[in-house]
C-alpha positions in Angstrom: 0.0 0.0 0.0 1.3 3.4 -0.9 0.8 6.2 1.6 2.1 9.6 0.3 2.7 12.6 2.4 2.8 15.8 0.4 4.5 18.9 2.0 6.5 22.0 1.4 9.7 23.1 3.0 9.1 24.9 6.3 5.8 23.1 7.1 5.6 22.8 10.8 3.3 19.7 10.7 4.7 17.3 8.2 7.1 15.5 10.5 4.3 15.0 13.1 2.1 13.7 10.3 4.8 11.3 9.1 5.2 9.9 12.7 1.4 9.4 12.9 1.3 7.7 9.5 4.2 5.4 10.4 2.7 4.5 13.8 -0.9 3.9 12.5 0.4 1.7 9.6 2.4 -0.4 12.0 -0.5 -0.7 14.5 -2.8 -1.9 11.6 -0.1 -4.3 10.4 -0.1 -2.9 6.9 2.9 -3.3 4.6 3.0 0.4 3.7 5.4 2.2 1.4 5.4 5.7 3.0 6.6 8.3 0.5 7.5 11.9 1.3 6.9 14.2 -1.6 8.1 17.8 -1.5 6.0 20.2 -3.5 8.5 22.8 -4.7 6.4 25.5 -6.3 2.8 26.7 -7.2 2.7 25.0 -10.6 3.5 21.6 -9.0 0.9 22.3 -6.4 -1.8 22.7 -9.1 -0.5 19.7 -11.1 -0.5 17.5 -7.9 -3.9 18.9 -6.7 -2.0 20.0 -3.5 -4.5 21.3 -0.9 -1.8 22.4 1.5 0.8 20.9 3.7 0.6 18.3 5.0 -1.6 16.3 2.7 -1.9 12.5 3.1 -2.9 10.3 0.2 -3.6 6.6 0.6 -3.4 4.9 -2.8 -3.7 8.3 -4.4 -6.7 9.5 -2.6 -6.7 12.3 0.1 -7.7 10.9 3.4 -9.8 14.0 4.4 -13.5 13.3 3.7 -14.7 15.6 0.9 -11.2 16.6 -0.2 -11.7 15.2 -3.7 -14.2 17.9 -4.5 -12.0 20.8 -3.4 -9.9 23.0 -5.7 -7.9 25.4 -3.5 -4.5 24.3 -4.6 -1.3 26.1 -3.5 1.7 26.3 -1.2 -0.2 26.9 2.0 -0.3 25.3 5.5 -3.3 23.0 5.6 -5.9 23.4 8.4 -8.2 20.4 9.1 -11.7 20.7 10.7 -11.9 17.6 12.9 -14.1 16.5 15.8 -11.3 18.0 18.1 -11.5 21.3 16.3 -9.1 23.0 13.9 -5.7 21.4 13.7 -2.7 21.3 11.3 -2.5 17.5 11.3 -5.1 15.3 9.6 -7.4 13.3 11.9 -5.9 9.9 12.8 -9.3 8.2 12.3 -9.4 9.4 8.7 -6.1 7.7 8.1 -7.3 4.5 9.8 -10.5 4.5 7.7 -8.5 5.1 4.5 -6.0 2.3 5.2 -8.8 -0.1 6.2 -10.7 0.7 2.9 -7.7 0.0 0.8 -6.5 -3.2 2.6 
């Protein structure tokens, strides 16, 4: 299973997100290929449909519910609306759900 973390240099949340992805994949016993992809510029952001840093894709799909219909691509910090409120890290349950769907 491929889990990709898209980020840009200077993102304060991509390493925390990487740690969460590694931990959750291990807890779920998934053989995951975790790939870090740096988005270097605005044109790449549009090309990759980059909704901000960090973005987590499981088998090419963003783990945030409803993200596929969004189009605000660019080099920005990503803010997630979760049950715990606003945060700069995606919800762990979204990751668990995405991994479970793809396993």
